[in-house]
C-alpha positions in Angstrom: 12.5 -22.2 -28.8 13.0 -21.8 -25.2 13.2 -24.9 -23.3 11.5 -25.6 -19.6 14.1 -24.7 -16.7 12.2 -27.4 -14.0 11.1 -30.6 -14.5 7.4 -31.0 -13.5 8.0 -33.1 -10.8 9.4 -30.2 -8.8 7.5 -27.1 -10.2 4.4 -28.3 -9.4 2.1 -30.1 -6.6 2.5 -34.1 -6.7 -0.9 -35.5 -8.3 -3.0 -37.4 -6.2 -2.3 -41.1 -5.6 -6.0 -42.0 -7.0 -4.9 -40.0 -10.5 -1.0 -41.3 -10.8 -2.9 -45.0 -10.4 -4.7 -43.8 -13.5 -1.9 -42.9 -15.7 0.1 -45.9 -15.1 -0.8 -47.2 -18.7 0.5 -44.1 -20.2 3.8 -45.2 -21.6 7.0 -43.7 -20.4 8.1 -42.8 -23.8 5.0 -40.4 -24.2 5.7 -38.5 -21.1 9.5 -38.3 -21.8 8.9 -36.8 -25.3 9.6 -33.1 -26.1 6.9 -30.8 -27.3 6.9 -27.6 -28.7 4.0 -25.1 -28.9 2.9 -21.7 -30.1 2.5 -19.4 -27.3 0.8 -15.6 -27.6 3.2 -13.3 -28.5 4.0 -10.9 -25.2 3.1 -7.2 -25.3 6.8 -5.5 -23.5 7.1 -1.7 -22.2 9.9 -1.0 -21.2 12.0 -3.8 -21.8 12.6 -6.4 -24.5 10.8 -9.2 -21.7 10.5 -12.9 -23.1 11.3 -12.6 -26.7 9.7 -16.3 -27.3 7.0 -17.3 -29.3 6.8 -21.2 -28.4 7.4 -23.1 -25.7 9.2 -26.5 -25.3 7.5 -29.0 -22.7 7.9 -32.3 -21.9 4.7 -34.8 -21.8 5.3 -35.7 -18.2 4.9 -31.8 -17.3 1.9 -31.5 -19.6 0.3 -34.0 -18.3 0.9 -32.9 -14.9 -0.5 -29.3 -16.3 -3.7 -31.3 -17.2 -4.0 -32.8 -13.4 -3.6 -29.4 -11.7 -6.1 -27.3 -13.6 -8.6 -30.0 -13.2 -7.7 -30.4 -9.6 -7.9 -26.8 -8.8 -11.0 -26.5 -10.9 -12.6 -29.3 -8.7 -11.6 -27.6 -5.6 -13.3 -24.6 -6.2 -16.6 -26.4 -7.6 -16.7 -28.3 -4.1 -16.5 -25.0 -2.6 -18.9 -23.8 -4.6 -21.1 -26.7 -3.6 -20.6 -26.3 0.0 -21.3 -22.8 0.2 -24.6 -23.1 -1.6 -25.8 -25.9 0.9 -24.8 -23.1 4.1 -21.8 -24.9 4.8 -19.4 -22.2 4.2 -20.5 -18.7 5.3 -19.2 -15.2 4.5 -17.4 -14.2 1.7 -16.1 -16.5 -1.1 -14.6 -16.0 -4.2 -13.7 -18.6 -6.6 -11.0 -19.0 -9.0 -12.7 -20.9 -11.8 -11.2 -20.1 -15.5 -8.0 -18.8 -13.8 -6.6 -22.0 -13.2 -3.2 -21.2 -15.8 -1.9 -18.7 -13.4 -1.6 -20.9 -10.5 0.4 -23.6 -12.6 2.5 -21.5 -14.7 3.7 -19.4 -11.9 4.7 -22.4 -9.4 6.5 -23.9 -12.6 8.6 -21.3 -12.4 9.2 -19.5 -9.1 10.8 -21.1 -6.0 9.1 -22.6 -3.3 11.6 -20.1 -1.2 9.8 -17.1 -2.8 7.2 -15.5 -1.3 3.8 -15.2 -2.3 1.1 -12.7 -1.4 -2.7 -12.2 -2.9 -5.8 -10.7 -2.9 -9.0 -12.7 -1.5 -9.5 -15.3 -4.8 -6.8 -17.3 -2.9 -7.8 -20.7 -2.6 -5.8 -22.3 -5.6 -3.1 -19.9 -4.8 -2.4 -21.6 -1.8 -3.0 -25.1 -3.4 -0.2 -24.5 -5.8 1.9 -23.4 -3.1 1.6 -26.8 -1.2 -1.2 -26.8 1.0 -3.9 -29.8 1.2 -7.7 -29.8 0.0 -8.2 -30.9 4.0 -6.7 -27.7 5.1 -8.2 -25.2 2.5 -11.8 -26.4 2.6 -11.7 -27.1 6.4 -10.6 -23.1 6.7 -13.6 -22.3 4.4 -16.0 -24.2 6.5 -14.2 -22.5 10.1 -12.9 -26.1 11.2 -9.8 -26.1 13.5 -8.0 -28.7 10.3 -8.2 -25.3 8.2 -4.9 -23.8 7.4 -5.6 -20.7 9.7 -7.3 -23.5 12.4 -10.8 -21.8 11.1 -10.5 -18.2 12.2 -9.4 -16.6 9.0 -12.2 -18.3 6.2 -12.2 -17.9 2.5 -9.9 -14.6 2.5 -7.5 -15.3 4.9 -5.8 -18.4 4.1 -1.7 -18.8 5.0 0.8 -21.5 4.4 4.5 -21.7 3.6 5.6 -18.4 2.2 2.1 -17.6 1.6 1.2 -14.5 3.4 -2.6 -14.5 1.9 -5.3 -13.8 1.4 -5.9 -10.2 2.4 -9.6 -8.9 2.0 -8.9 -5.2 1.9 -8.8 -4.4 -1.7 -5.2 -3.6 -3.0 -3.5 -3.7 0.4 -1.2 -6.9 -0.4 0.9 -4.9 -2.3 2.5 -2.7 -0.3 3.0 -5.9 1.9 4.8 -7.8 -1.3 6.9 -4.8 -1.4 8.3 -5.3 2.3 8.4 -8.8 1.7 10.7 -8.1 -1.2 12.5 -5.2 1.0 13.3 -8.4 3.4 14.7 -10.7 0.4 17.0 -8.0 -1.0 18.9 -7.8 2.3 19.2 -11.0 2.5 20.2 -11.5 -1.5 23.2 -9.5 -0.8 24.7 -12.1 1.2 23.3 -15.0 -0.5 24.4 -17.4 -3.6 23.3 -16.6 -7.0 20.8 -19.7 -7.0 19.6 -19.0 -2.8 18.6 -15.4 -4.1 14.5 -15.0 -3.2 11.9 -12.6 -4.6 8.1 -11.8 -3.7 5.4 -11.8 -5.8 2.5 -9.8 -5.3 -0.8 -10.2 -7.0 -3.8 -8.1 -7.2 -7.2 -8.1 -9.5 -7.7 -5.2 -12.2 -10.5 -3.8 -9.6 -7.1 -2.6 -7.4 -5.0 -0.7 -10.1 -6.8 2.8 -9.2 -6.1 2.2 -5.6 -3.3 5.1 -4.0 -1.6 2.4 -1.9 -0.5 0.2 -4.9 1.0 2.7 -7.0 2.6 4.2 -3.8 3.9 0.4 -3.4 5.3 0.6 -7.1 7.0 4.0 -6.2 9.0 2.5 -3.3 9.7 -0.7 -5.2 11.1 1.3 -8.3 13.4 3.7 -6.0 14.7 0.6 -3.6 15.1 -1.6 -6.7 12.9 -4.4 -4.6 12.8 -8.4 -6.1 9.2 -8.0 -6.5 6.7 -8.9 -9.6 3.8 -7.1 -9.4 0.8 -8.9 -10.7 -2.4 -7.6 -12.1 -4.6 -10.7 -12.6 -6.9 -9.3 -15.3 -10.0 -10.8 -15.2 -11.7 -8.4 -16.9 -13.9 -7.3 -14.3 -13.8 -5.4 -11.1 -16.7 -6.6 -9.2 -19.2 -5.8 -11.8 -17.5 -2.9 -13.3 -15.5 -3.5 -16.5 -12.1 -2.4 -17.0 -12.7 0.1 -19.6 -15.3 1.4 -17.2 -13.1 2.1 -14.4 -9.2 3.0 -15.5 -8.1 5.3 -18.3 -5.4 3.2 -19.1 -6.1 -0.6 -19.0 -2.7 -1.5 -20.5 -1.5 -2.4 -16.7 1.6 -3.9 -18.1 2.2 0.1 -18.5 1.4 1.2 -15.4 4.6 1.4 -13.6 5.1 5.4 -14.0 8.0 5.0 -16.9 10.1 3.6 -14.5 9.1 -0.2 -14.2 9.1 -2.9 -16.9 5.8 -4.7 -17.6 4.8 -7.5 -20.0 1.6 -8.4 -20.8 0.7 -12.1 -20.8 -2.1 -14.8 -22.1 -3.0 -15.9 -18.8 -5.2 -18.6 -20.2 -2.1 -20.4 -21.2 -0.3 -22.1 -18.4 2.8 -22.3 -21.0 2.9 -18.5 -21.3 2.3 -17.7 -17.6 5.6 -20.1 -16.9 7.6 -18.1 -19.9 6.5 -15.0 -18.3 7.5 -15.8 -14.8 10.8 -17.1 -15.7 12.1 -14.2 -17.2 10.7 -11.9 -14.5 11.7 -13.6 -11.8 15.5 -13.2 -12.9 15.0 -10.0 -14.5 13.1 -8.7 -10.8 16.8 -10.2 -9.3 18.7 -8.4 -11.5 17.3 -4.9 -12.1 14.0 -4.7 -9.4 10.5 -4.8 -9.8 8.6 -5.9 -12.8 4.9 -6.0 -13.7 2.7 -8.8 -15.3 -0.5 -8.1 -16.7 -2.2 -11.6 -16.8 -4.9 -11.5 -18.8 -7.5 -13.9 -17.9 -11.3 -14.2 -17.0 -13.5 -15.3 -14.5 -16.6 -17.7 -15.0 -18.0 -17.0 -12.1 -19.2 -13.8 -10.5 -17.4 -11.4 -8.3 -18.2 -13.5 -5.0 -20.5 -15.8 -4.5 -23.3 -13.6 -4.0 -22.9 -12.1 -7.6 -24.6 -14.2 -9.9 -22.3 -12.4 -12.6 -24.7 -11.9 -15.6 -25.9 -8.6 -14.9 -22.8 -6.7 -16.4 -22.2 -9.8 -19.0 -24.2 -12.0 -21.4 -24.1 -15.8 -20.7 -23.6 -15.9 -24.3 -19.5 -14.3 -23.5 -19.0 -16.6 -21.0 -19.7 -19.7 -23.0 -17.7 -18.0 -25.9 -14.6 -18.1 -23.7 -15.2 -21.3 -22.2 -15.2 -22.9 -25.9 -12.4 -21.3 -27.0 -9.9 -20.5 -24.2 -11.1 -22.9 -21.7 -7.7 -23.8 -19.9 -8.6 -27.6 -18.9 -10.0 -27.5 -22.2 -6.7 -26.4 -24.1 -4.6 -28.4 -22.4 -6.4 -31.6 -23.1 -6.3 -30.7 -26.9 -2.7 -30.7 -26.6 -2.1 -33.8 -24.4 -4.5 -35.7 -27.0 -3.1 -34.4 -29.6 0.2 -35.2 -28.8 -0.3 -38.5 -28.3 0.5 -38.8 -24.3 -3.2 -39.7 -23.1 -6.3 -40.2 -24.9 -9.5 -39.1 -24.0 -10.6 -42.1 -22.1 -7.2 -41.9 -19.9 -7.8 -38.0 -19.0 -11.4 -38.9 -17.8 -10.2 -41.3 -15.8 -7.7 -38.8 -14.1 -10.5 -36.4 -13.6 -13.1 -38.7 -12.4 -10.2 -40.0 -9.6 -9.4 -36.2 -8.7 -13.0 -35.5 -8.0 -13.2 -38.7 -5.8 -9.6 -37.4 -3.9 -11.4 -33.9 -3.4 -14.6 -35.2 -2.5 -13.1 -36.9 0.2 -11.1 -34.1 1.5 -14.4 -32.3 2.0 -15.9 -34.8 4.0 -12.6 -35.3 6.5 -13.0 -31.6 6.3 -16.6 -31.6 7.9 -15.5 -34.2 10.3 -13.0 -31.5 12.0 -14.4 -29.9 14.9 -15.4 -26.3 15.4 -13.6 -24.2 17.7 -14.8 -23.6 21.0 -15.6 -19.8 21.9 -12.9 -19.4 24.2 -10.5 -19.5 21.1 -11.8 -16.2 20.2 -9.1 -14.4 22.3 -6.2 -16.6 21.8 -3.8 -16.2 18.5 -3.4 -12.6 19.5 0.1 -12.7 20.5 2.8 -14.7 18.8 4.0 -15.6 22.5 1.3 -17.7 24.2 2.7 -16.7 27.6 1.9 -13.2 26.6 -2.3 -14.1 26.1 -2.0 -14.7 30.2 -3.1 -11.2 30.7 -5.5 -8.5 30.0 -7.3 -8.8 26.5 -9.3 -5.8 25.6 -12.8 -6.4 24.1 -14.9 -3.6 21.9 -15.0 -1.7 25.5 -13.6 -2.1 28.7 -16.7 -4.1 30.5 -16.5 -6.7 27.8 -12.6 -7.2 28.2 -11.0 -10.4 29.5 -8.5 -11.4 31.9 -7.0 -14.7 30.9 
C-alpha cells in the first residue's frame, strides 16, 4: 500500500466556487474516508522504481481529481469550439484524453518546481495555476492573456511554467538548463526546499538530436530533472512504431538514465510515478517517465485524426480507458457521490468555463504599436532603435 503524501487541497487547483457549492451535500465522512485502488504495474529500467501495485487516496482527493479532469476537458472543448468559430487563429493543439498527466503530476510535485513542455500546453498551464480567462484570452490574442495575447496557443507562460514551445524537442535542453540552476541552488537548500525541473515532450520528439544531447548532459552533471515522454501513440500522423526503432521510451537513457513506464490514463498511477521520480532525481540525477496515454483529437485542429487510425479505435479507448469515466466509476463505487451529484458538478464547471470565454472575448486586442514592445526586459531599453526585417522597416522609439 502506498499512502498519498499530500492532501488534495494543496496538490491540485482549487475547484470553482460553483462546483464546490454543488457538492455541499456530500458528507464529510465520505470525503474523509481512505480508499485503496489497484494501479497498472510499472515497467522499470535501471531502477526498482515505484514498487507499488495499489494506491491509497481519500474521498476528497478523488473527487478533486474528477473536478480537475472535467475542468481541463471542458477548457479544451471550449477552445475547440472557439477555433471552429474562427475566434482562434493559427495553430491549436488540444490535450483531450490526456488529462491524467497534469492531474497526477501536480499532485506530486511542488509549485516551486519548474515545468516546461511542448505546444500541447493549455491544461498543464491550468494545472500550474493560471486562470481560465488567462488561457482563453491568450488563445484569442487578447490583452488579458497570460502572454498578453502575443503568444497564442503554443507560447503560454506562468509562474514556474516556461512554455509552451513551438520547436519540436527544443524544450528538453531548456528543461536541463532549468535543472542546472536548481542543482546550484539545491546545494545550499534544506531538503524540503530542493527543487527540480520537469521537461515534457511528445513521442514524436524522441528522435530529435537535441533531446539526446540534453539526456547526455543531464546524466553527466546529475541534474535534478524528470524527462517525460507523453506517449499518445502518434507523432502528428505517424504511429510510434513507424518512427522509432525502440518504442519503449523509458529505456532510451543511453544505458545510464533510469526510466519507468506509466499508465498515464490513471491519475493515481501518474501521481505515484512522479512522487517516486521527484525524490529519485533529487538524490541521483535525471529520470525518464514514459507516460502512456492517448489523444482523442487530431494532432492539431487542422488534423481530423482519422486518416491514420479508425474511429472505432478512438471509441474503444474512450469506452475502456477514459480518464473522466475511470474517476467517475471510482467515485460512485466508493459512495463518495452519486451520478446526479457528479452531473451537477459537470454542469457548474461548464458554466464557469463558458463565462470565462465571454470575459476573454471582452478583453481588448493589443494595438499595432505593441508589436515592437516586450523585446527587452527593461522597458527603458525600448526607447531606442528596433530593427525590422530590413533597415528601412525599422523603428526608432
